[in-house]
C-alpha distance (Angstrom), angle and dihedral (degrees) to the residues before:
residue distance angle dihedral
E1 . . .
V2 3.74 . .
Q3 3.78 111.7 .
L4 3.80 129.4 -177.6
V5 3.80 127.9 179.6
E6 3.79 122.8 -171.7
S7 3.77 123.0 -154.3
G8 3.77 140.5 162.1
G9 3.79 101.6 70.9
G10 3.75 125.2 129.9
L11 3.77 144.9 116.6
V12 3.78 117.4 -40.7
Q13 3.79 134.2 168.1
P14 3.80 121.6 -115.5
G15 3.79 109.6 -80.9
G16 3.76 92.5 28.6
S17 3.78 130.6 119.5
L18 3.79 138.2 -126.2
R19 3.78 134.2 -179.1
L20 3.76 115.0 -148.1
S21 3.79 120.6 -158.0
C22 3.78 129.6 -153.3
T23 3.76 112.1 -162.7
T24 3.79 111.3 -158.9
S25 3.77 136.1 -163.7
G26 3.77 142.1 154.4
F27 3.79 100.0 54.6
T28 3.76 142.3 71.6
F29 3.76 99.2 -92.7
N30 3.78 98.4 -155.3
D31 3.84 91.4 56.1
Y32 3.80 95.1 54.1
T33 3.76 141.4 73.9
V34 3.81 119.5 -138.9
G35 3.78 118.5 -156.9
W36 3.77 134.1 -167.7
F37 3.80 120.1 -140.3
R38 3.75 137.9 171.7
Q39 3.76 135.3 -157.2
A40 3.78 125.1 -163.5
P41 3.80 121.6 -162.3
G42 3.79 111.0 -75.9
K43 3.80 93.7 8.1
E44 3.78 135.3 100.1
R45 3.75 121.2 -103.5
E46 3.79 109.6 -84.8
G47 3.81 125.4 -149.1
I48 3.79 115.0 -130.1
S49 3.78 109.5 174.4
C50 3.77 143.6 -37.3
I51 3.76 138.8 -147.7
R52 3.78 134.5 -162.2
G53 3.75 121.3 -129.7
S54 3.78 86.3 -132.3
G55 3.83 89.1 60.9
G56 3.79 109.4 -95.2
S57 3.76 119.7 120.5
H58 3.77 142.9 179.4
S59 3.75 119.2 -134.2
A60 3.77 124.9 -125.7
S61 3.78 122.3 -87.6
D62 3.80 120.1 -86.9
S63 3.82 95.1 -89.3
M64 3.81 90.9 57.0
K65 3.80 108.9 21.6
D66 3.81 94.2 98.6
R67 3.78 92.2 47.1
F68 3.83 109.2 32.3
T69 3.81 123.3 59.4
I70 3.80 128.5 -178.8
S71 3.79 122.9 -150.1
R72 3.77 140.4 156.5
D73 3.78 140.1 -148.1
K74 3.82 109.1 -135.5
T75 3.77 92.0 -162.3
T76 3.80 96.5 56.8
N77 3.83 99.6 22.1
V78 3.77 89.7 -128.2
V79 3.82 116.7 148.2
Y80 3.79 118.0 -154.5
L81 3.77 136.1 -159.0
Q82 3.80 112.4 -159.6
M83 3.78 110.2 -159.5
N84 3.79 120.3 -168.1
S85 3.79 134.3 175.9
L86 3.75 91.0 22.2
K87 3.79 120.2 -159.0
P88 3.78 132.0 -159.9
E89 3.79 89.4 -108.4
D90 3.80 88.5 62.7
T91 3.80 88.7 70.3
A92 3.78 107.1 121.9
V93 3.76 145.7 108.0
Y94 3.78 108.0 -80.7
Y95 3.79 120.8 -147.5
C96 3.76 137.0 -174.5
A97 3.77 122.5 -150.3
A98 3.78 136.9 -176.5
D99 3.73 138.4 -156.7
R100 3.80 141.3 148.7
I101 3.78 95.4 -97.2
R102 3.76 139.3 110.1
C103 3.77 125.1 -85.7
I104 3.78 102.6 -140.3
G105 3.79 103.3 133.1
T106 3.74 144.8 -6.1
P107 3.83 104.0 -29.5
L108 3.80 119.1 -107.4
S109 3.78 119.8 -142.3
G110 3.80 93.1 -137.3
D111 3.84 91.3 60.2
F112 3.78 94.2 62.6
D113 3.80 125.9 75.9
S114 3.81 102.2 179.3
W115 3.79 122.1 63.2
G116 3.75 140.3 175.4
Q117 3.77 123.4 -130.6
G118 3.82 95.1 -103.8
T119 3.78 134.3 -119.2
Q120 3.79 124.3 -121.4
V121 3.80 118.9 -121.1
T122 3.77 116.7 -170.8
V123 3.80 120.8 -176.2
S124 3.77 111.3 -167.0
S125 3.75 141.9 133.3
């Protein structure tokens, strides 16, 4: 079965950085897309970026593209989200998800069937 486990969240001051990890297993990595999402209290889950196991990726939306970067390690099948210059409004639970779909734009929650449990990111002074 498809399994995903997020890690790397925590408390960070504004302007700080975090690197989130999504450890994957149970699927053929090159055939899947992995997406990063976040959900703040009272808000819908928001797509951030996605990456193909085969190598292609889609950058983050305008509000995050200069601060958030997705990458993957083909050897370990770990997908990363590097987050820099963090702001209080980045506070959310961050999730990774996987499915056998294309990565052609900002990922949509409804397109993904397999999800991790999420990791909390809190940006506060």
